[in-house]
N, C-alpha and C positions, 0 to 999 in steps of 0.2 A: 656222745662227743658233740661239742658245740659246733654250730655252723654260722655262716655270715649271710646277710641280705645282699642281693645283687646290686642295688643302686648306691646305698650309702655305707655298705660294709659294716652294718651293725651286727653285734654278736648275738647269736640265738642259742641259748643253753639247751642241751639235750634234756629230755624229760627226767632222766635219772641224775642230772648234775645238781650239785648244791648251789645255793645262791651265792654269787660272787660280786661283792661290792665294787671291785675294780672294773669288772666287765660292765656293770651298770653305769658307772661314772664315765667310762670310755664311750659308751653309746650316747650318753647325754651330751658329751662334748661334740661328738660328730653331728648330732641333731642340731645343737646350738650353732655350730659353724655353718651348716647347710642353710638354716633359717636366716642367719645373718647375711649370707650371700644373696639369698632371694630378696631380703629387705634392701640391701645396698643396690641391687640391680633395679628394683622398683624405683628407688629414689633417683638413680641415674636416669632411668627412662622418663620419669616425671620431669626431671630437669631438662632433658633434651626436648621434651614436648612443650616446654615453656618458650615464650618468645624472648630470645636473647637480644641484647643490644650489642651488635658486633663492633669490632675495631676495623675501620676502613682505612686501607693503605693504597692510595692510587685507585685502581679499579679492582683491588683484591678485598674480598670480604672475609675477615677472620672470625670464626665462631668456634665454640667448644663442642666436642662430641664426647659425651661422658659414658654412653652405653653402646651396645651393638646395633642400635636402631639405624635405619637408613633414612629416616625422615627427620629433618631438622627445621627449626622455625626461628625466624629472627625478625626484628623490627628495623626497617630502614628509615632513617630520619630525613634523608635528602635524596634527591634523584641522583642516579649514578649512570654515567655514560662512558662507553668504551668497551673493550673486550673484557667482560667481567669474569673473574675467577673466584673460587672459594677455597679457603684453607682451614683445616681443622687441627693443625699442629703448630699454630703460632706463626705461620708464614714460611716454615721450612719447605713445605711442598704445597702445591695447589692444583685444583682441577678446574677446567672451564665450565662455565654455566651455560647450558643449552636449553632450547625449547624441546617440545615433545617430538619435533621432526628432526632434531639433531643440529639445528642451526645455532650458531653462537649468539648468545644474548649480548646486545650492545647498548640496550636502554632499559633501565630498571627504575620504575617510579617509586617514590617513597611510599611507605605503608608496611603492612604485615605480609611477610613472604614465607612460603613453604618450599623447600627443595628436597629432592630425593637423591641420595647418593648412589652412584653406580661405580663400577670398577675404575673407570677412567674419566668420569665427568659427573657433574650434578645436573639434574633435570629440574627446571622451574615448573612448579605446579601452576595450573591455570589460575590466574588471579582475576579473570574477567577483563574488562577493557581498561587499558592504560589511559593516561591523561590525554595524549594526542588522539587516540582512537575515540575517546569520549567526546572531545571537541569536534572531531570529524562527524560523529553521529549527530551531535547537536546541530551542526551546520546543515546536514542532510535534512533533518526534521524541519528546521527553519525554512529551508528552500522549498520543501514539500508544502508547508503551510502557505508560503507566498504563492506558489503555483495554484494551490487549491483556492486561494482568495481570488486570483485572477480568473480562473475557470468559473468560479461561482458568480463573480461580478458579470462576466460576459454572458453566462447562461441566463442570469436574471434580466439583463438588458434585452436579450433576444425574446424571452418569454413575454416581457412587458410590451415589446414592440409588436409581436405577432398576435397576441391574444388580448391586448389591452389591459392586462393585469397591472396591479400597483404594488408589486413586490419591492420591498425596501432593499438597499444594497447589503444590509446585514441580516437579511431574512434567513431563518434557520432552514436546514435542508428539508425538513418535513413540509414546510410551506411551499418550497420549490417543487417537491414531489407532488403535492396536491394540485399545484397549478398545472403541472405537466399532465397529471391524470385527467384534468378537466378540459384539456385541449382537444379539439376536433379537427380532423383533416378536411380541407376544402375538396368537395367532390366535383367531377367534371364529366362531360359526355360529348360525343361527337357523332355526326351522321349526315345524311343527305335527305332533302325533302323537296318536292315539287311545289312551286307556288300555286295556290288555288286561283281559279278564274273568278272574275267578278270583282273581287276586292284586292287582287294582287298581294296576297299575304301568304306567309308560311306559318304553319301551326305544327308544333311538336308536343306530344304528351307521352306519358309512360315513364318519365324520369323518376328517380328515387330521391330527388331533391328539388328545391325551388331555385331556379337560376337568378343570379343578379347581373351577370354580364353574358351577352351572346355576341359572337362574331360570325357573320354570314358572308359567303362569297358565291357569286353566280358562277356555276361550273363552266358554262360554254362561252362566256365572254372572254375574248382573247387577251384583254388587258385586265389587270388586277382591279377588281371592284370589291371593296370591303365596306360593309355597313356595321358599325360598332354601336351597340345599344347598351346603355347603362341602366341602372336601377331607375325606376319611374321618377324619383326625385331629381335625377340628373339629366333628364331628357332635354332640358333647355340647352345643354351643351352637345347635343347629338351632332355628329359629323359623318359625312359620307365621302369615302375616298375613291376616286376614279377619274383618270385623266381624259378618258374618252367621252365623258358626260359633260355637257355644258353646265355652266353655273346655275342655269335656270332649273336643272334637274332637282337639286336640293330644294329649291324654292317651291317647285311644283309638288314634290312629295310631301313636304311639310305643309304646304298650303292646301292640299286636298283633304286634310284631316281637321277635325274640330279643334284639337289641341295637340301639342307635341307628345303628350303622354299616351296618345292613341297609337303612336308608332311602335311601341314595345309594351307588351302586357305579359308579365310573368305569372305563371300558374304554380300551384304547389307541386305539380309534377311535369311542368313543361313551360312553353312560352308561345306567344303570338307576335309576329313582326310584319308590319307593312313594308313591302319591297317595291322597287320601281319597275321590275321586269317579270314577265310570266315565264320563268325559267326554273331550272333545278338549282338548288342552293346547297352548298356544303356549310355546315354550321358547327361551331364549338360552343358549348354552354358551360359556364362556371357557377358554382354555388355562391 
């Protein structure tokens, strides 16, 4: 006795049945109908996955939905502003267009759009940045470039001033990096030393740099007495500060030496200074 297939109800003759042309033709019709349905569905699916040109009525987007797919595609030729809805039945009904967080879409820029149908609304697939967001990003980048230019210019000015480099305003960052890498910090040291008898001088050694400026102060003088000594080439401008000393003090000190350069002698690791009093001096030396 013949049986039937579970899915398409095709006739399956029993082993002892005679060949029946009618049964064979019925099976062929069923197969043909099933294949046609698959073909039509594929065609509808393909049509739904094509970018449609919708009919826009106010803020309503009217598109066709030919298959059971939930994904629809369309091309928007102009920006759309307002509470945007989508209709798939010619405007008889519509659903709101929302973003992934469930917020109503009120601005849709022209371009290619993909939406996903839900029971009560359509979800806008992420399209990347919109026109307004793109412009905002451009503005941020431009502002960052302006800030970088200002920072770069200020940095170049400071480096040129501090180390005597000749970086140009448009110098690349690698040149700025190299200039910074070649910078050395000015070292300094401080201490106290007793003036030696005989020549009324203070001598300091053991520093890890050669000083160019030394400031010394007598510790036990009640009023401030500062002797500022510059590099040997600047000793013509040597000054001594101290209200308790007569003007002849400076003349006597400088006059007791063969030349102003003998007042201050820098060493590779220290310095020698002629002073006016046989006292203990506090000193600060700068590279």
